[in-house]
N, CA, C and O atoms as a Tripos MOL2 file, in Angstrom:
@<TRIPOS>MOLECULE
protein
  288   287    72     0     0
PROTEIN
NO_CHARGES

@<TRIPOS>ATOM
      1 N         -93.7400   46.2450   62.0800 N.3       1 MET1
      2 CA        -94.0400   46.7520   60.7460 C.3       1 MET1
      3 C         -95.0620   45.8220   60.1240 C.2       1 MET1
      4 O         -94.8780   44.6050   60.0990 O.2       1 MET1
      5 N         -96.1140   46.3900   59.6340 N.am      2 SER2
      6 CA        -97.1540   45.5810   59.0010 C.3       2 SER2
      7 C         -96.6800   45.0930   57.6290 C.2       2 SER2
      8 O         -95.7050   45.6030   57.0770 O.2       2 SER2
      9 N         -97.3720   44.1200   57.1060 N.am      3 ASP3
     10 CA        -97.0180   43.5850   55.7920 C.3       3 ASP3
     11 C         -97.1410   44.6590   54.7140 C.2       3 ASP3
     12 O         -96.3040   44.7310   53.8150 O.2       3 ASP3
     13 N         -98.1630   45.4830   54.7970 N.am      4 ALA4
     14 CA        -98.3580   46.5560   53.8150 C.3       4 ALA4
     15 C         -97.2160   47.5770   53.9000 C.2       4 ALA4
     16 O         -96.7190   48.0500   52.8780 O.2       4 ALA4
     17 N         -96.8050   47.9120   55.1370 N.am      5 ASP5
     18 CA        -95.6830   48.8510   55.3000 C.3       5 ASP5
     19 C         -94.3950   48.2510   54.7350 C.2       5 ASP5
     20 O         -93.6080   48.9360   54.0820 O.2       5 ASP5
     21 N         -94.1990   46.9650   54.9990 N.am      6 TYR6
     22 CA        -93.0100   46.2830   54.4880 C.3       6 TYR6
     23 C         -92.9910   46.2960   52.9590 C.2       6 TYR6
     24 O         -91.9770   46.6250   52.3430 O.2       6 TYR6
     25 N         -94.1130   45.9390   52.3630 N.am      7 GLN7
     26 CA        -94.2010   45.9240   50.8980 C.3       7 GLN7
     27 C         -93.9480   47.3210   50.3180 C.2       7 GLN7
     28 O         -93.2770   47.4520   49.2940 O.2       7 GLN7
     29 N         -94.4730   48.3470   50.9590 N.am      8 ALA8
     30 CA        -94.2730   49.7220   50.5050 C.3       8 ALA8
     31 C         -92.8040   50.1230   50.6330 C.2       8 ALA8
     32 O         -92.2590   50.7860   49.7500 O.2       8 ALA8
     33 N         -92.1590   49.7180   51.7410 N.am      9 ALA9
     34 CA        -90.7450   50.0380   51.9340 C.3       9 ALA9
     35 C         -89.8750   49.3480   50.8960 C.2       9 ALA9
     36 O         -88.9420   49.9510   50.3680 O.2       9 ALA9
     37 N         -90.1730   48.0900   50.6000 N.am     10 VAL10
     38 CA        -89.4160   47.3560   49.5820 C.3      10 VAL10
     39 C         -89.6190   47.9950   48.2160 C.2      10 VAL10
     40 O         -88.6530   48.1780   47.4750 O.2      10 VAL10
     41 N         -90.8290   48.3290   47.8760 N.am     11 ALA11
     42 CA        -91.1110   48.9620   46.5840 C.3      11 ALA11
     43 C         -90.3920   50.3020   46.4620 C.2      11 ALA11
     44 O         -89.8460   50.6190   45.4050 O.2      11 ALA11
     45 N         -90.3870   51.0910   47.5360 N.am     12 ALA12
     46 CA        -89.6990   52.3810   47.5200 C.3      12 ALA12
     47 C         -88.1970   52.1880   47.3360 C.2      12 ALA12
     48 O         -87.5600   52.9200   46.5780 O.2      12 ALA12
     49 N         -87.6350   51.2030   48.0290 N.am     13 TYR13
     50 CA        -86.2000   50.9300   47.8960 C.3      13 TYR13
     51 C         -85.8600   50.5160   46.4700 C.2      13 TYR13
     52 O         -84.9020   51.0180   45.8830 O.2      13 TYR13
     53 N         -86.6440   49.6020   45.9180 N.am     14 LEU14
     54 CA        -86.3620   49.1190   44.5630 C.3      14 LEU14
     55 C         -86.4740   50.2380   43.5360 C.2      14 LEU14
     56 O         -85.6630   50.3210   42.6140 O.2      14 LEU14
     57 N         -87.4740   51.0960   43.6930 N.am     15 SER15
     58 CA        -87.6160   52.1820   42.7230 C.3      15 SER15
     59 C         -86.5330   53.2370   42.8930 C.2      15 SER15
     60 O         -86.1060   53.8430   41.9110 O.2      15 SER15
     61 N         -86.0830   53.4650   44.1200 N.am     16 THR16
     62 CA        -85.0230   54.4460   44.3760 C.3      16 THR16
     63 C         -83.6760   53.9610   43.8830 C.2      16 THR16
     64 O         -82.9250   54.7180   43.2670 O.2      16 THR16
     65 N         -83.3670   52.7020   44.1500 N.am     17 LYS17
     66 CA        -82.0600   52.1390   43.8000 C.3      17 LYS17
     67 C         -82.0060   51.6110   42.3700 C.2      17 LYS17
     68 O         -80.9240   51.3260   41.8560 O.2      17 LYS17
     69 N         -83.1470   51.4810   41.7320 N.am     18 GLY18
     70 CA        -83.1620   50.9920   40.3570 C.3      18 GLY18
     71 C         -82.9180   49.4950   40.2550 C.2      18 GLY18
     72 O         -82.5340   49.0090   39.1910 O.2      18 GLY18
     73 N         -83.1290   48.7650   41.3180 N.am     19 VAL19
     74 CA        -82.9420   47.3160   41.2960 C.3      19 VAL19
     75 C         -84.1350   46.6910   40.5940 C.2      19 VAL19
     76 O         -85.2840   46.9630   40.9410 O.2      19 VAL19
     77 N         -83.8550   45.8450   39.5950 N.am     20 THR20
     78 CA        -84.9490   45.2180   38.8650 C.3      20 THR20
     79 C         -85.0730   43.7380   39.1470 C.2      20 THR20
     80 O         -86.1080   43.1400   38.8540 O.2      20 THR20
     81 N         -84.0370   43.1320   39.7130 N.am     21 ARG21
     82 CA        -84.1190   41.7190   40.0680 C.3      21 ARG21
     83 C         -83.0820   41.3940   41.1260 C.2      21 ARG21
     84 O         -82.1230   42.1410   41.3200 O.2      21 ARG21
     85 N         -83.2720   40.3130   41.7850 N.am     22 CYS22
     86 CA        -82.3510   39.8740   42.8260 C.3      22 CYS22
     87 C         -81.0840   39.3310   42.1730 C.2      22 CYS22
     88 O         -81.1790   38.4430   41.3260 O.2      22 CYS22
     89 N         -79.9110   39.8280   42.5320 N.am     23 PRO23
     90 CA        -78.6830   39.3580   41.8810 C.3      23 PRO23
     91 C         -78.3850   37.8850   42.1360 C.2      23 PRO23
     92 O         -77.7240   37.2440   41.3190 O.2      23 PRO23
     93 N         -78.8540   37.3420   43.2460 N.am     24 THR24
     94 CA        -78.5740   35.9290   43.4990 C.3      24 THR24
     95 C         -79.3720   35.0150   42.5850 C.2      24 THR24
     96 O         -79.0120   33.8500   42.4210 O.2      24 THR24
     97 N         -80.4310   35.5060   41.9950 N.am     25 VAL25
     98 CA        -81.2190   34.6920   41.0680 C.3      25 VAL25
     99 C         -80.3650   34.2810   39.8730 C.2      25 VAL25
    100 O         -80.5350   33.1860   39.3370 O.2      25 VAL25
    101 N         -79.4680   35.1340   39.4620 N.am     26 CYS26
    102 CA        -78.6320   34.8550   38.3050 C.3      26 CYS26
    103 C         -77.5090   33.8700   38.6310 C.2      26 CYS26
    104 O         -76.8830   33.3290   37.7200 O.2      26 CYS26
    105 N         -77.2510   33.6340   39.8960 N.am     27 MET27
    106 CA        -76.1060   32.8310   40.2850 C.3      27 MET27
    107 C         -76.4740   31.4190   40.7310 C.2      27 MET27
    108 O         -75.5970   30.5600   40.8280 O.2      27 MET27
    109 N         -77.7200   31.1690   40.9970 N.am     28 VAL28
    110 CA        -78.1370   29.8750   41.5120 C.3      28 VAL28
    111 C         -78.9050   29.1350   40.4220 C.2      28 VAL28
    112 O         -79.8450   29.6790   39.8420 O.2      28 VAL28
    113 N         -78.5060   27.8950   40.1440 N.am     29 PRO29
    114 CA        -79.2300   27.1490   39.1130 C.3      29 PRO29
    115 C         -80.6830   26.9030   39.5220 C.2      29 PRO29
    116 O         -81.0080   26.7870   40.7040 O.2      29 PRO29
    117 N         -81.5210   26.8300   38.5300 N.am     30 THR30
    118 CA        -82.9300   26.6120   38.8060 C.3      30 THR30
    119 C         -83.1720   25.1830   39.2860 C.2      30 THR30
    120 O         -82.4460   24.2610   38.9150 O.2      30 THR30
    121 N         -84.1770   25.0140   40.0960 N.am     31 GLN31
    122 CA        -84.5640   23.6820   40.5260 C.3      31 GLN31
    123 C         -85.8950   23.2990   39.8940 C.2      31 GLN31
    124 O         -86.5380   22.3330   40.3020 O.2      31 GLN31
    125 N         -86.2880   24.0580   38.9110 N.am     32 ALA32
    126 CA        -87.5380   23.7860   38.2180 C.3      32 ALA32
    127 C         -87.3600   22.6250   37.2440 C.2      32 ALA32
    128 O         -86.2430   22.3080   36.8340 O.2      32 ALA32
    129 N         -88.4490   22.0120   36.8890 N.am     33 THR33
    130 CA        -88.4330   20.9540   35.8880 C.3      33 THR33
    131 C         -88.7080   21.5990   34.5390 C.2      33 THR33
    132 O         -89.7050   22.3010   34.3670 O.2      33 THR33
    133 N         -87.8190   21.3570   33.5880 N.am     34 VAL34
    134 CA        -87.9560   21.9510   32.2570 C.3      34 VAL34
    135 C         -88.5390   20.8890   31.3340 C.2      34 VAL34
    136 O         -88.0560   19.7580   31.2930 O.2      34 VAL34
    137 N         -89.5610   21.2540   30.6080 N.am     35 ALA35
    138 CA        -90.2370   20.3240   29.7060 C.3      35 ALA35
    139 C         -89.2980   19.8620   28.6040 C.2      35 ALA35
    140 O         -88.4080   20.6040   28.1880 O.2      35 ALA35
    141 N         -89.4910   18.6550   28.1370 N.am     36 GLU36
    142 CA        -88.6520   18.0820   27.0780 C.3      36 GLU36
    143 C         -88.7180   18.9410   25.8120 C.2      36 GLU36
    144 O         -87.7060   19.1080   25.1310 O.2      36 GLU36
    145 N         -89.8710   19.4760   25.4980 N.am     37 ALA37
    146 CA        -90.0070   20.3300   24.3100 C.3      37 ALA37
    147 C         -89.1280   21.5750   24.4320 C.2      37 ALA37
    148 O         -88.5280   22.0110   23.4500 O.2      37 ALA37
    149 N         -89.0510   22.1430   25.6280 N.am     38 ASP38
    150 CA        -88.2050   23.3210   25.8440 C.3      38 ASP38
    151 C         -86.7310   22.9570   25.7580 C.2      38 ASP38
    152 O         -85.9330   23.7250   25.2210 O.2      38 ASP38
    153 N         -86.3580   21.7780   26.2890 N.am     39 ARG39
    154 CA        -84.9610   21.3390   26.1970 C.3      39 ARG39
    155 C         -84.5820   21.1010   24.7390 C.2      39 ARG39
    156 O         -83.4770   21.4440   24.3170 O.2      39 ARG39
    157 N         -85.5020   20.5120   23.9690 N.am     40 ALA40
    158 CA        -85.2410   20.2660   22.5450 C.3      40 ALA40
    159 C         -85.1070   21.5880   21.7940 C.2      40 ALA40
    160 O         -84.2310   21.7320   20.9410 O.2      40 ALA40
    161 N         -85.9660   22.5460   22.1050 N.am     41 ALA41
    162 CA        -85.8750   23.8610   21.4550 C.3      41 ALA41
    163 C         -84.5560   24.5340   21.7970 C.2      41 ALA41
    164 O         -83.9460   25.1700   20.9380 O.2      41 ALA41
    165 N         -84.1080   24.4040   23.0360 N.am     42 TYR42
    166 CA        -82.8200   24.9840   23.4370 C.3      42 TYR42
    167 C         -81.6710   24.3100   22.6960 C.2      42 TYR42
    168 O         -80.7540   24.9870   22.2300 O.2      42 TYR42
    169 N         -81.7130   22.9780   22.5820 N.am     43 ARG43
    170 CA        -80.6580   22.2720   21.8290 C.3      43 ARG43
    171 C         -80.6330   22.7270   20.3680 C.2      43 ARG43
    172 O         -79.5610   22.9110   19.7930 O.2      43 ARG43
    173 N         -81.8080   22.9060   19.7720 N.am     44 ASP44
    174 CA        -81.8720   23.3980   18.3920 C.3      44 ASP44
    175 C         -81.2800   24.7960   18.2840 C.2      44 ASP44
    176 O         -80.5640   25.1030   17.3310 O.2      44 ASP44
    177 N         -81.5800   25.6360   19.2610 N.am     45 HIS45
    178 CA        -81.0550   27.0060   19.2730 C.3      45 HIS45
    179 C         -79.5290   26.9910   19.3560 C.2      45 HIS45
    180 O         -78.8630   27.7190   18.6190 O.2      45 HIS45
    181 N         -78.9730   26.1740   20.2420 N.am     46 ILE46
    182 CA        -77.5210   26.0830   20.3900 C.3      46 ILE46
    183 C         -76.8920   25.5350   19.1090 C.2      46 ILE46
    184 O         -75.8440   26.0180   18.6800 O.2      46 ILE46
    185 N         -77.5160   24.5400   18.5010 N.am     47 ALA47
    186 CA        -76.9940   23.9810   17.2500 C.3      47 ALA47
    187 C         -76.9950   25.0370   16.1400 C.2      47 ALA47
    188 O         -76.0480   25.1130   15.3580 O.2      47 ALA47
    189 N         -78.0370   25.8370   16.0720 N.am     48 ALA48
    190 CA        -78.1000   26.9040   15.0670 C.3      48 ALA48
    191 C         -77.0280   27.9550   15.3150 C.2      48 ALA48
    192 O         -76.4130   28.4490   14.3700 O.2      48 ALA48
    193 N         -76.7990   28.3020   16.5790 N.am     49 GLN49
    194 CA        -75.7390   29.2640   16.9040 C.3      49 GLN49
    195 C         -74.3730   28.7120   16.4970 C.2      49 GLN49
    196 O         -73.5560   29.4330   15.9230 O.2      49 GLN49
    197 N         -74.1280   27.4400   16.7920 N.am     50 GLU50
    198 CA        -72.8420   26.8240   16.4470 C.3      50 GLU50
    199 C         -72.6580   26.7730   14.9340 C.2      50 GLU50
    200 O         -71.5650   27.0410   14.4350 O.2      50 GLU50
    201 N         -73.7150   26.4330   14.2000 N.am     51 ALA51
    202 CA        -73.6340   26.4010   12.7440 C.3      51 ALA51
    203 C         -73.3290   27.7870   12.1850 C.2      51 ALA51
    204 O         -72.5260   27.9230   11.2620 O.2      51 ALA51
    205 N         -73.9590   28.8040   12.7370 N.am     52 ALA52
    206 CA        -73.6980   30.1760   12.2840 C.3      52 ALA52
    207 C         -72.2660   30.5880   12.6070 C.2      52 ALA52
    208 O         -71.6070   31.2460   11.8030 O.2      52 ALA52
    209 N         -71.7840   30.1930   13.7990 N.am     53 ARG53
    210 CA        -70.4130   30.5210   14.1780 C.3      53 ARG53
    211 C         -69.4140   29.8410   13.2430 C.2      53 ARG53
    212 O         -68.4360   30.4610   12.8250 O.2      53 ARG53
    213 N         -69.6530   28.5770   12.9140 N.am     54 LEU54
    214 CA        -68.7540   27.8460   12.0180 C.3      54 LEU54
    215 C         -68.7730   28.4320   10.6080 C.2      54 LEU54
    216 O         -67.7350   28.5240    9.9530 O.2      54 LEU54
    217 N         -69.9520   28.8260   10.1490 N.am     55 GLU55
    218 CA        -70.0580   29.4380    8.8170 C.3      55 GLU55
    219 C         -69.3150   30.7740    8.7780 C.2      55 GLU55
    220 O         -68.6250   31.0800    7.8060 O.2      55 GLU55
    221 N         -69.4600   31.5550    9.8310 N.am     56 LYS56
    222 CA        -68.7490   32.8360    9.9050 C.3      56 LYS56
    223 C         -67.2460   32.6080    9.9300 C.2      56 LYS56
    224 O         -66.4900   33.3270    9.2760 O.2      56 LYS56
    225 N         -66.8140   31.6030   10.6890 N.am     57 GLN57
    226 CA        -65.3890   31.2680   10.7690 C.3      57 GLN57
    227 C         -64.8630   30.8140    9.3990 C.2      57 GLN57
    228 O         -63.7740   31.2080    8.9820 O.2      57 GLN57
    229 N         -65.6450   29.9850    8.7120 N.am     58 LYS58
    230 CA        -65.2490   29.4960    7.3910 C.3      58 LYS58
    231 C         -65.1210   30.6570    6.4010 C.2      58 LYS58
    232 O         -64.1640   30.7220    5.6300 O.2      58 LYS58
    233 N         -66.0860   31.5630    6.4320 N.am     59 THR59
    234 CA        -66.0570   32.7210    5.5410 C.3      59 THR59
    235 C         -64.8410   33.5980    5.8270 C.2      59 THR59
    236 O         -64.1720   34.0650    4.9050 O.2      59 THR59
    237 N         -64.5620   33.8160    7.1000 N.am     60 LEU60
    238 CA        -63.4080   34.6270    7.4780 C.3      60 LEU60
    239 C         -62.1060   33.9580    7.0210 C.2      60 LEU60
    240 O         -61.2080   34.6310    6.5160 O.2      60 LEU60
    241 N         -62.0060   32.6450    7.1970 N.am     61 GLN61
    242 CA        -60.7970   31.9350    6.7860 C.3      61 GLN61
    243 C         -60.5950   32.0310    5.2780 C.2      61 GLN61
    244 O         -59.4680   32.1970    4.8100 O.2      61 GLN61
    245 N         -61.6770   31.9280    4.5220 N.am     62 GLN62
    246 CA        -61.5790   32.0280    3.0730 C.3      62 GLN62
    247 C         -61.2020   33.4390    2.6460 C.2      62 GLN62
    248 O         -60.4960   33.6220    1.6540 O.2      62 GLN62
    249 N         -61.6600   34.4210    3.3770 N.am     63 THR63
    250 CA        -61.3940   35.8160    3.0480 C.3      63 THR63
    251 C         -59.9420   36.1850    3.2990 C.2      63 THR63
    252 O         -59.3160   36.8430    2.4680 O.2      63 THR63
    253 N         -59.4060   35.7710    4.4240 N.am     64 VAL64
    254 CA        -58.0510   36.1730    4.7780 C.3      64 VAL64
    255 C         -57.0450   35.0200    4.6910 C.2      64 VAL64
    256 O         -55.8740   35.1990    5.0260 O.2      64 VAL64
    257 N         -57.4880   33.8410    4.2460 N.am     65 HIS65
    258 CA        -56.6360   32.6710    4.0270 C.3      65 HIS65
    259 C         -55.9010   32.2630    5.2840 C.2      65 HIS65
    260 O         -54.6850   32.0700    5.2620 O.2      65 HIS65
    261 N         -56.6400   32.1260    6.3970 N.am     66 LEU66
    262 CA        -56.0620   31.6630    7.6440 C.3      66 LEU66
    263 C         -56.1020   30.1360    7.7060 C.2      66 LEU66
    264 O         -56.9610   29.5150    7.0810 O.2      66 LEU66
    265 N         -55.1740   29.5260    8.4570 N.am     67 PRO67
    266 CA        -55.2810   28.0790    8.6490 C.3      67 PRO67
    267 C         -56.5150   27.7690    9.4870 C.2      67 PRO67
    268 O         -57.0240   28.6420   10.1910 O.2      67 PRO67
    269 N         -56.9910   26.5480    9.4160 N.am     68 SER68
    270 CA        -58.1910   26.1510   10.1720 C.3      68 SER68
    271 C         -57.9470   26.2890   11.6580 C.2      68 SER68
    272 O         -56.8860   25.9380   12.1730 O.2      68 SER68
    273 N         -58.9590   26.8110   12.3350 N.am     69 LEU69
    274 CA        -58.8910   26.9470   13.7880 C.3      69 LEU69
    275 C         -59.5010   25.6950   14.4200 C.2      69 LEU69
    276 O         -60.3780   25.0710   13.8220 O.2      69 LEU69
    277 N         -59.0550   25.3230   15.6050 N.am     70 PRO70
    278 CA        -59.6380   24.1530   16.2650 C.3      70 PRO70
    279 C         -61.0950   24.3850   16.5960 C.2      70 PRO70
    280 O         -61.4990   25.4950   16.9400 O.2      70 PRO70
    281 N         -61.8780   23.3290   16.4900 N.am     71 ARG71
    282 CA        -63.2990   23.4250   16.7740 C.3      71 ARG71
    283 C         -63.5240   23.5430   18.2730 C.2      71 ARG71
    284 O         -62.8470   22.8890   19.0670 O.2      71 ARG71
    285 N         -64.5020   24.4010   18.6610 N.am     72 MET72
    286 CA        -64.7980   24.6170   20.0870 C.3      72 MET72
    287 C         -65.7530   23.5620   20.5840 C.2      72 MET72
    288 O         -66.1250   23.5690   21.7580 O.2      72 MET72
@<TRIPOS>BOND
     1     1     2 1
     2     2     3 1
     3     3     4 2
     4     3     5 am
     5     5     6 1
     6     6     7 1
     7     7     8 2
     8     7     9 am
     9     9    10 1
    10    10    11 1
    11    11    12 2
    12    11    13 am
    13    13    14 1
    14    14    15 1
    15    15    16 2
    16    15    17 am
    17    17    18 1
    18    18    19 1
    19    19    20 2
    20    19    21 am
    21    21    22 1
    22    22    23 1
    23    23    24 2
    24    23    25 am
    25    25    26 1
    26    26    27 1
    27    27    28 2
    28    27    29 am
    29    29    30 1
    30    30    31 1
    31    31    32 2
    32    31    33 am
    33    33    34 1
    34    34    35 1
    35    35    36 2
    36    35    37 am
    37    37    38 1
    38    38    39 1
    39    39    40 2
    40    39    41 am
    41    41    42 1
    42    42    43 1
    43    43    44 2
    44    43    45 am
    45    45    46 1
    46    46    47 1
    47    47    48 2
    48    47    49 am
    49    49    50 1
    50    50    51 1
    51    51    52 2
    52    51    53 am
    53    53    54 1
    54    54    55 1
    55    55    56 2
    56    55    57 am
    57    57    58 1
    58    58    59 1
    59    59    60 2
    60    59    61 am
    61    61    62 1
    62    62    63 1
    63    63    64 2
    64    63    65 am
    65    65    66 1
    66    66    67 1
    67    67    68 2
    68    67    69 am
    69    69    70 1
    70    70    71 1
    71    71    72 2
    72    71    73 am
    73    73    74 1
    74    74    75 1
    75    75    76 2
    76    75    77 am
    77    77    78 1
    78    78    79 1
    79    79    80 2
    80    79    81 am
    81    81    82 1
    82    82    83 1
    83    83    84 2
    84    83    85 am
    85    85    86 1
    86    86    87 1
    87    87    88 2
    88    87    89 am
    89    89    90 1
    90    90    91 1
    91    91    92 2
    92    91    93 am
    93    93    94 1
    94    94    95 1
    95    95    96 2
    96    95    97 am
    97    97    98 1
    98    98    99 1
    99    99   100 2
   100    99   101 am
   101   101   102 1
   102   102   103 1
   103   103   104 2
   104   103   105 am
   105   105   106 1
   106   106   107 1
   107   107   108 2
   108   107   109 am
   109   109   110 1
   110   110   111 1
   111   111   112 2
   112   111   113 am
   113   113   114 1
   114   114   115 1
   115   115   116 2
   116   115   117 am
   117   117   118 1
   118   118   119 1
   119   119   120 2
   120   119   121 am
   121   121   122 1
   122   122   123 1
   123   123   124 2
   124   123   125 am
   125   125   126 1
   126   126   127 1
   127   127   128 2
   128   127   129 am
   129   129   130 1
   130   130   131 1
   131   131   132 2
   132   131   133 am
   133   133   134 1
   134   134   135 1
   135   135   136 2
   136   135   137 am
   137   137   138 1
   138   138   139 1
   139   139   140 2
   140   139   141 am
   141   141   142 1
   142   142   143 1
   143   143   144 2
   144   143   145 am
   145   145   146 1
   146   146   147 1
   147   147   148 2
   148   147   149 am
   149   149   150 1
   150   150   151 1
   151   151   152 2
   152   151   153 am
   153   153   154 1
   154   154   155 1
   155   155   156 2
   156   155   157 am
   157   157   158 1
   158   158   159 1
   159   159   160 2
   160   159   161 am
   161   161   162 1
   162   162   163 1
   163   163   164 2
   164   163   165 am
   165   165   166 1
   166   166   167 1
   167   167   168 2
   168   167   169 am
   169   169   170 1
   170   170   171 1
   171   171   172 2
   172   171   173 am
   173   173   174 1
   174   174   175 1
   175   175   176 2
   176   175   177 am
   177   177   178 1
   178   178   179 1
   179   179   180 2
   180   179   181 am
   181   181   182 1
   182   182   183 1
   183   183   184 2
   184   183   185 am
   185   185   186 1
   186   186   187 1
   187   187   188 2
   188   187   189 am
   189   189   190 1
   190   190   191 1
   191   191   192 2
   192   191   193 am
   193   193   194 1
   194   194   195 1
   195   195   196 2
   196   195   197 am
   197   197   198 1
   198   198   199 1
   199   199   200 2
   200   199   201 am
   201   201   202 1
   202   202   203 1
   203   203   204 2
   204   203   205 am
   205   205   206 1
   206   206   207 1
   207   207   208 2
   208   207   209 am
   209   209   210 1
   210   210   211 1
   211   211   212 2
   212   211   213 am
   213   213   214 1
   214   214   215 1
   215   215   216 2
   216   215   217 am
   217   217   218 1
   218   218   219 1
   219   219   220 2
   220   219   221 am
   221   221   222 1
   222   222   223 1
   223   223   224 2
   224   223   225 am
   225   225   226 1
   226   226   227 1
   227   227   228 2
   228   227   229 am
   229   229   230 1
   230   230   231 1
   231   231   232 2
   232   231   233 am
   233   233   234 1
   234   234   235 1
   235   235   236 2
   236   235   237 am
   237   237   238 1
   238   238   239 1
   239   239   240 2
   240   239   241 am
   241   241   242 1
   242   242   243 1
   243   243   244 2
   244   243   245 am
   245   245   246 1
   246   246   247 1
   247   247   248 2
   248   247   249 am
   249   249   250 1
   250   250   251 1
   251   251   252 2
   252   251   253 am
   253   253   254 1
   254   254   255 1
   255   255   256 2
   256   255   257 am
   257   257   258 1
   258   258   259 1
   259   259   260 2
   260   259   261 am
   261   261   262 1
   262   262   263 1
   263   263   264 2
   264   263   265 am
   265   265   266 1
   266   266   267 1
   267   267   268 2
   268   267   269 am
   269   269   270 1
   270   270   271 1
   271   271   272 2
   272   271   273 am
   273   273   274 1
   274   274   275 1
   275   275   276 2
   276   275   277 am
   277   277   278 1
   278   278   279 1
   279   279   280 2
   280   279   281 am
   281   281   282 1
   282   282   283 1
   283   283   284 2
   284   283   285 am
   285   285   286 1
   286   286   287 1
   287   287   288 2
@<TRIPOS>SUBSTRUCTURE
     1 MET1         2 RESIDUE 1 A MET
     2 SER2         6 RESIDUE 1 A SER
     3 ASP3        10 RESIDUE 1 A ASP
     4 ALA4        14 RESIDUE 1 A ALA
     5 ASP5        18 RESIDUE 1 A ASP
     6 TYR6        22 RESIDUE 1 A TYR
     7 GLN7        26 RESIDUE 1 A GLN
     8 ALA8        30 RESIDUE 1 A ALA
     9 ALA9        34 RESIDUE 1 A ALA
    10 VAL10       38 RESIDUE 1 A VAL
    11 ALA11       42 RESIDUE 1 A ALA
    12 ALA12       46 RESIDUE 1 A ALA
    13 TYR13       50 RESIDUE 1 A TYR
    14 LEU14       54 RESIDUE 1 A LEU
    15 SER15       58 RESIDUE 1 A SER
    16 THR16       62 RESIDUE 1 A THR
    17 LYS17       66 RESIDUE 1 A LYS
    18 GLY18       70 RESIDUE 1 A GLY
    19 VAL19       74 RESIDUE 1 A VAL
    20 THR20       78 RESIDUE 1 A THR
    21 ARG21       82 RESIDUE 1 A ARG
    22 CYS22       86 RESIDUE 1 A CYS
    23 PRO23       90 RESIDUE 1 A PRO
    24 THR24       94 RESIDUE 1 A THR
    25 VAL25       98 RESIDUE 1 A VAL
    26 CYS26      102 RESIDUE 1 A CYS
    27 MET27      106 RESIDUE 1 A MET
    28 VAL28      110 RESIDUE 1 A VAL
    29 PRO29      114 RESIDUE 1 A PRO
    30 THR30      118 RESIDUE 1 A THR
    31 GLN31      122 RESIDUE 1 A GLN
    32 ALA32      126 RESIDUE 1 A ALA
    33 THR33      130 RESIDUE 1 A THR
    34 VAL34      134 RESIDUE 1 A VAL
    35 ALA35      138 RESIDUE 1 A ALA
    36 GLU36      142 RESIDUE 1 A GLU
    37 ALA37      146 RESIDUE 1 A ALA
    38 ASP38      150 RESIDUE 1 A ASP
    39 ARG39      154 RESIDUE 1 A ARG
    40 ALA40      158 RESIDUE 1 A ALA
    41 ALA41      162 RESIDUE 1 A ALA
    42 TYR42      166 RESIDUE 1 A TYR
    43 ARG43      170 RESIDUE 1 A ARG
    44 ASP44      174 RESIDUE 1 A ASP
    45 HIS45      178 RESIDUE 1 A HIS
    46 ILE46      182 RESIDUE 1 A ILE
    47 ALA47      186 RESIDUE 1 A ALA
    48 ALA48      190 RESIDUE 1 A ALA
    49 GLN49      194 RESIDUE 1 A GLN
    50 GLU50      198 RESIDUE 1 A GLU
    51 ALA51      202 RESIDUE 1 A ALA
    52 ALA52      206 RESIDUE 1 A ALA
    53 ARG53      210 RESIDUE 1 A ARG
    54 LEU54      214 RESIDUE 1 A LEU
    55 GLU55      218 RESIDUE 1 A GLU
    56 LYS56      222 RESIDUE 1 A LYS
    57 GLN57      226 RESIDUE 1 A GLN
    58 LYS58      230 RESIDUE 1 A LYS
    59 THR59      234 RESIDUE 1 A THR
    60 LEU60      238 RESIDUE 1 A LEU
    61 GLN61      242 RESIDUE 1 A GLN
    62 GLN62      246 RESIDUE 1 A GLN
    63 THR63      250 RESIDUE 1 A THR
    64 VAL64      254 RESIDUE 1 A VAL
    65 HIS65      258 RESIDUE 1 A HIS
    66 LEU66      262 RESIDUE 1 A LEU
    67 PRO67      266 RESIDUE 1 A PRO
    68 SER68      270 RESIDUE 1 A SER
    69 LEU69      274 RESIDUE 1 A LEU
    70 PRO70      278 RESIDUE 1 A PRO
    71 ARG71      282 RESIDUE 1 A ARG
    72 MET72      286 RESIDUE 1 A MET
């Protein structure tokens, strides 16, 4: 099978089966080097998510008068 035939067969299979990405890609950690700026942006994103979660929890506790839940 030539390379062109192989590529055509793979493309036909992917379009027929609706596969958009390799499932093992989601399961194996990356071995790429991530820039410090990207790591800092990710840490900021996680901190913002945690702050929003805590604020939502605080609002809910005040609304229904629940005891404080342990911090995650």
